[in-house]
Every structure is written in C-alpha cells, then in structure tokens.
N, C-alpha and C positions, 0 to 999 in steps of 0.2 A: 165713533166710527163703527160701521157695520162690519161683521166678520166677513171674510172673503167667501164668495160662492164657489164651490168646487164642482166640476163636472168630470166624471170619468168618461173616457172615450168609449165609443161603441166596441163591444167585444170584451171590455174589461169590467170586472166586478170588484166590489170592495173586498171580497173574501178570496177570490181566485186570481191566479196569475194569468196575465194575457200571454199569448204566444209571442215569444221574443224574436223579433226580426233581426236580420244581419244589418251591419252598418251600411252595406251596399244597398239593401232594400230600403232603408230609411232615407238614404241620400237620393235615391231615384224616385221616391214616393212623391205624389202630388200633395198639395197642401191638405186636402181633406183626409187622405190616407195617413199623412204624418200626424195630424191631430188625433187620429184614432189611437196612436201610440203614446199619447201624452195625457197628463192631468192638467186641466186648464183652470186657473183661478182668476176670477175677475174681481178687481177691487176699484175703489174710487181713487183716482190719482189726485195728487196735490199739486200746488203751484199755480202758475198763471194759466189762463185759458178760459176764463170767464165762468159764468154760471153753469153752462152745460157740463164742463169738465168736473166740477165739484159736486154735481148732483147725480151723475150716472157712473156705473161701473165701467170705466173706459180703459183702465190699466189691465194689461194681460200678462199673466205669469204662466209659463209652460214648463212642466216638469216631465222629463222622459221617463216613462214607466219602466223601460228596460234597465235604466241606470238613473235613479233619482238624484244622483250628484250632478247630472247634466240638467241645468235649469237656466231659464232666461226670462227677461221681462221687457216689456215695452210700454211706456206711458207718455211718450212725447206728444202724441196726437190727442185731439179731443175725441176722435172717433175710435170706438172699440174695434171696428173692422180694420182700420188702418193699423192700429196697434197690433192686432193679431197677425197681420201680414208681416210687419217688422219683426215681431217675435219669432215667427217661423223662419225668417231669413237668419236671425241670430241663432236659432236652435240648430239649423243645418251647419253653421260654422262651429258652434260649440261641439256638436257631434264629431266633426272633422278634427277638432283640436284635442278632444279627450277620449275618443274611442279608437284604440290602436288595433291594428291587424298585424299578425306576426309575419305572414308570408308576403313577399313582393308580388305586386299585381302582374298578370301576364303581359299587360300592355300599359305603359305609362301614359296617362292622359296628357294631351297637349296643354302647355301652360296657358292659362287665361287670367284675365284681370278680375279684380274684386266685384265689378258690376255684372259679370257674366254669371248666368244661372249655374254653370258647371264649376264655378270657383270652389265651393265647399268640397267637391269630390277631388279636385286638384290639391287642395290644402291637406286633405286626409292622406293622400298618397305621399306628399312631401313630408308630413309629420311622421308617417310610418317609416319612411326612409331615414329620416334623422334619428329616430329611436333605434332602428337597426344598426346604425353606425355611431351610436353613443354621442350624437349631436356633433360629430366631426364633419365639417362641410365637404371635404374632398370625396369621401366615400359616398355620402348621400348624393352629392351632385353627379358623380359618375353613374350611380344607379339610375338616376333620373335623366341621364343624357344631357346634362347641363354643365356649364363651367361653374366653379365656386362663386365667381362674381355674379353670374346670372341667377344662381340660387339665392344669394344675399339680396339681390334686387327684388326678386319675387317675394322673399320673406318680408321685406320692408314696405311692400305695397299696402299692407293692412296693419294698423296699429295693434289689434288684438293678436294677430299671428306673430308679429315682431316681439311683443311682450311675452308670449308663450315661449318662444325660442330663447329669449334672453334668460327667462326664469329657469328653464330646463338646463341651459348651459351653466348657469350659476350653481344649480344644485349638484352638477357633476364636477364643479371646481374648474370649469373652463372660463377663459376670458370672454367678456361680452363682445358681441360683434359690433363693428363700427357701422353706423348708419350710412348708406351710400349717398 
C-alpha cells in the first residue's frame, strides 16, 4: 500500500504555525476556507466499490491544524470529491462536539435538524451549555430557552451527538439519558 499523500493547506507551512481561527470563524467558513485550516491526507480506500475505488486515492482524512485531535475521515464513496464533501460535514460536527467556548453566546441559535447547514453551530452552542451546567439538563435547557424534554429530543436527533452526551455524563458519574 502506498503511503498517504499529505497536503498542507494554503497559508500553512511545515515549520510555521498557521493563524489560529476561532470556532465561530471555522463554523462559518465555506468549504474552501475550512480546508485551508486542515491537513488533508488522501489514501486508497478498501472494500467494495470496484476497480476504481481500489486504484485511486479516494479516501479523505482531514486533520484540523488548530487542534490535531479533531480529525475525521470519509471513504464511503468511490469519488474523492464526494468523500471530501462528506469529510467536511463531519469536520464541522467534530468541531462543534470537541471545541468548547466558555462564554454563553449573545443570542442562542434557533434549533435546527441534522440536515440543515446551521446544525453544527447549533450543536456547538448546545454542547457549550451542557458543559457550563456540568451536563445537567435543566440548567442547560433553561439557558437555551428549551424544556428538558425538547433538549433531550434535539440531542437524540444525531447518533454522534447522543453518544458524546452519554459519554460525558458517564464521565461525571451521571445516569445515562433515556432515548426518547
């Protein structure tokens, strides 16, 4: 197997630090701008998909330069372009789940579903509120202008978010939430 090809984004060098953006800037960035803040590795994906999938570097791995612990991959498609698009969507959600902001936002975003482009920004605000309230639902829900039941339903809309909340609650010795 060939080693992965690595491309550093525009503005980043192997020896210098790129200018570190805020979470809000990354969440609002278009795909091209977000890619500038990532290291992209392209590899051959394995599994079904025919000859094309096994002979081209179609799997995409993105690593956020500002925090290399935030990394995602996409290899489901035969097309590198489609895998990059999927990886960018996953990266936005990973940023929302793992990059905390201490201060409450001036305005809470309107709740949206997982298919909405604004969903990662909503998830980020929800996760921040949960962290500020030690993952106790009542306080976080009140801060977000939601009932505890509404908050639980929003958390359960996405498996990755639900898993993150359950893991964080377990780490704090709290009971797991009941899936609605």
